[in-house]
C-alpha positions, 0 to 999 in steps of 0.5 A, spaced: 693 063 164 701 064 164 705 067 159 713 065 155 716 068 151 716 064 144 721 064 139 718 066 132 722 062 126 723 065 120 716 062 115 712 062 121 705 064 120 701 068 124 694 071 125 693 078 127 688 079 133 687 086 134 688 092 131 696 093 128 700 098 131 707 102 130 710 105 135 711 112 136 717 113 141 714 108 146 707 110 145 703 104 139 699 108 135 693 104 131 694 104 123 689 103 118 688 097 114 691 102 109 697 104 112 697 097 114 698 095 108 703 099 105 708 098 111 708 090 110 709 092 102 715 096 103 721 095 106 722 100 111 726 099 117 725 104 121 718 103 122 717 098 129 710 095 128 707 092 135 702 086 132 697 082 137 697 075 133 696 068 134 700 062 132 700 056 130 699 052 137 694 058 139 697 062 144 697 069 143 701 074 145 705 081 142 711 081 137 715 087 136 720 087 129 721 092 123 715 092 118 720 089 112 720 083 116 713 080 116 710 078 108 703 077 107 700 070 108 693 066 106 691 060 108 684 056 108 685 052 115 686 060 117 681 060 124 675 064 122 673 070 126 668 075 128 667 081 131 660 086 132 661 094 129 657 099 128 655 104 123 656 111 125 650 115 124 651 121 119 649 121 113 653 119 108 655 113 113 652 108 107 654 110 101 651 106 094 655 107 087 655 103 081 660 098 083 660 097 090 657 099 098 661 104 102 660 103 109 663 107 114 663 105 122 664 108 129 671 105 130 676 101 127 676 093 126 680 090 131 682 085 126 685 085 119 682 080 115 682 077 108 677 081 104 675 074 099 673 071 105 669 076 109 662 076 110 658 082 114 651 080 117 646 085 119 640 084 123 645 085 130 641 085 135 644 085 143 642 078 148 643 078 156 642 072 160 634 070 163 628 067 161 621 070 162 616 069 166 609 072 168 606 070 176 600 073 180 604 075 187 597 076 191 591 080 192 593 088 194 589 090 201 589 096 202 588 096 210 595 092 210 602 096 210 608 095 207 605 088 204 610 083 202 610 079 196 615 074 195 618 071 188 616 064 185 622 063 181 628 065 183 633 068 182 631 074 179 635 076 174 639 083 174 641 087 168 649 091 167 646 098 168 649 105 169 646 105 176 651 107 182 651 099 183 651 097 175 646 093 175 638 093 174 633 089 176 629 084 170 623 086 173 616 090 172 610 090 178 603 091 176 597 092 180 590 093 177 594 093 171 597 100 173 605 099 173 609 101 180 616 103 180 622 100 184 626 105 188 633 103 193 628 105 199 621 107 201 624 112 205 621 119 204 617 116 198 609 119 198 604 117 201 600 116 196 607 113 191 606 106 187 613 105 188 616 098 191 622 096 194 627 090 192 630 086 198 635 081 196 634 074 201 641 070 203 637 063 202 636 067 194 629 069 194 626 075 192 621 079 196 618 085 193 615 089 198 610 096 198 609 102 202 605 103 208 601 109 206 605 114 209 612 113 206 609 109 199 603 108 197 599 103 199 597 097 194 589 097 193 584 093 195 583 086 189 583 080 187 590 078 184 590 085 182 599 085 183 602 081 177 610 080 175 613 079 169 621 078 170 626 074 168 630 068 172 637 066 172 643 069 173 651 068 174 657 067 170 655 061 166 651 066 162 659 068 159 660 063 153 665 063 147 662 066 141 659 062 136 656 058 143 649 062 142 645 057 137 638 056 139 632 061 139 625 058 143 621 062 139 624 063 133 621 071 128 619 070 121 624 070 117 630 068 122 632 061 121 639 060 125 642 065 130 650 065 133 653 070 138 660 074 133 662 075 140 664 072 146 659 074 152 660 077 157 659 080 164 655 074 168 656 075 175 654 070 180 651 072 186 655 076 192 658 071 197 659 073 204 666 074 204 664 079 197 659 083 200 664 085 207 669 088 202 664 092 197 659 094 202 664 098 205 666 101 199 659 104 198 659 106 205 664 110 203 663 113 196 656 115 198 654 114 189 659 119 189 666 120 185 669 126 187 676 123 190 682 119 186 681 114 191 672 114 190 673 113 183 677 108 184 672 105 189 666 106 185 668 102 179 670 096 184 663 096 187 661 096 180 658 090 178 662 085 173 668 089 175 673 084 181 679 089 181 680 096 180 685 102 181 685 109 179 690 114 178 690 122 177 695 123 171 695 131 171 697 133 164 700 128 157 697 123 152 693 121 159 691 127 162 686 125 168 683 119 171 686 113 170 683 106 171 685 100 170 679 094 171 679 086 172 673 082 170 670 076 174 676 071 174 680 076 172 676 077 166 677 082 161 673 087 160 672 089 152 671 096 151 664 095 147 662 090 152 656 093 157 660 093 163 665 097 161 659 101 157 654 103 163 661 103 168 663 109 163 657 112 164 656 112 170 662 115 172 661 121 168 653 121 171 655 120 178 662 123 178 665 130 174 663 130 167 668 134 164 673 130 167 678 126 161 677 119 164 681 113 161 679 105 162 684 100 160 684 092 161 689 091 167 695 086 164 697 079 167 703 076 169 705 069 171 711 066 176 713 059 176 715 055 182 719 050 183 720 047 191 723 040 194 719 038 201 722 036 206 715 032 210 714 029 216 717 021 216 709 019 219 705 024 214 702 021 208 706 024 203 703 024 197 697 028 201 702 033 203 704 035 198 697 036 195 694 040 201 702 044 200 700 045 192 693 047 194 694 051 199 699 056 195 695 056 188 689 059 193 694 064 196 696 065 190 691 066 186 687 072 182 682 073 188 687 073 193 692 078 189 691 085 189 694 090 183 702 091 184 703 087 189 710 083 190 712 076 191 718 074 195 720 068 198 719 069 204 712 070 203 711 063 199 715 059 206 710 063 210 705 059 206 708 052 205 710 051 213 702 053 214 700 047 212 700 040 216 707 036 216 711 041 212 718 041 216 722 044 211 722 047 204 727 049 200 725 054 193 729 051 187 725 055 181 722 062 183 722 066 177 717 071 173 714 069 166 717 073 159 723 075 164 728 071 160 731 069 167 729 061 166 731 057 172 733 063 177 731 064 184 730 070 185 728 073 192 722 079 190 718 078 184 716 085 183 709 087 180 708 094 177 702 100 177 702 105 173 707 110 172 704 117 170 707 120 165 707 128 161 710 124 155 707 117 154 700 113 156 702 109 162 701 101 162 696 099 166 697 096 172 700 089 173 697 083 177 702 078 179 699 071 180 702 063 181 703 060 173 698 055 171 703 051 169 704 044 173 707 046 180 714 043 181 716 039 187 720 034 190 722 031 196 728 030 201 729 028 207 
């Protein structure tokens, strides 16, 4: 997760991994393939390009340089890349003539492709995690109030949706073959309303509760007349890299193989108690509405698939409106094509001001390097103490425990280190922000920035500063 400066030498070959941009002042502007091609082939030194590239070692980063410094290259061993695109909806989005078919997409492609290597695959279908099962919940009894049934195959799958919490249960309940509908609460439901309430238990099981004939209808009497069709399994295990989904349990006629062209995102593990303590107050603060800037921040933070959020009001300029920085689960990015991003945008427009401009950006990850000399108690096991020290520091300065714009000082590092048993003294030998160009320095404070409103430029997204995943440098002294 760490980022470092990598020097590119003359003759090095890199691949584009995002839409190329040129800098207009300090504002990056996307380039079309034609515009980019004309700049690459020119000797114009007045244009500065900003390119997201991957080098031969697999490192991904950003390069800013004059257009004239680049030349086209073509290697047979270039890594294959894929992406999903959507054909525009207007009448002439697909045009045919004698020699070719022209396709107009809703937005520019994220990569630049070598023309003779491109394959276009149609019949793309959305897929989400979960196995569909059907079961008989039991018998309805009109004499009983609030009949409750437990699903036999937990955990119940939730899929991304533009609801206030960002999720919707993949569950259908039918009674006497009539569908009953889920409601957030049976309170004030009609006496004959065909509704039920879902209660997810601490042990991972799911209870389906029906009404009492006053708030929500009672179940009609019948044998095995209450049935459920639902999907089971949830979690981050569903977040797979591209090309990993290759097997269909049931193949439709004519389908021989399947793959996922893009990595899957949005999988979330069930809430642990610490997450619940943090998210529960946020939902109370917003009451499923976004009015103030802080409401937008709390609303986004409590949305399923979002781990951290920061909101800023910008009164005018290119990013006028609410400017939200997002971070996904475990620090993952949230692509603007993902269901989490799309549903959060739709949900904020539905439960916030639909006319208010809304910008949502992925956060910037920043890392710092740390080296220490440690004095360990003479009677303690040295290696064990150093292991506990590294574990404590990595946990404290991890993604889960840091927030956007949170600076890190030497004092904070020392406080964490001295909380470890048998650590008697610490001398910091290296403490600096990677990519800062200050190799081997020992800074007193490492800053982390938040977005700054501007009348002329789009602000940089919020930054999250954590410890680099490189080996921690630790020596001892006596």
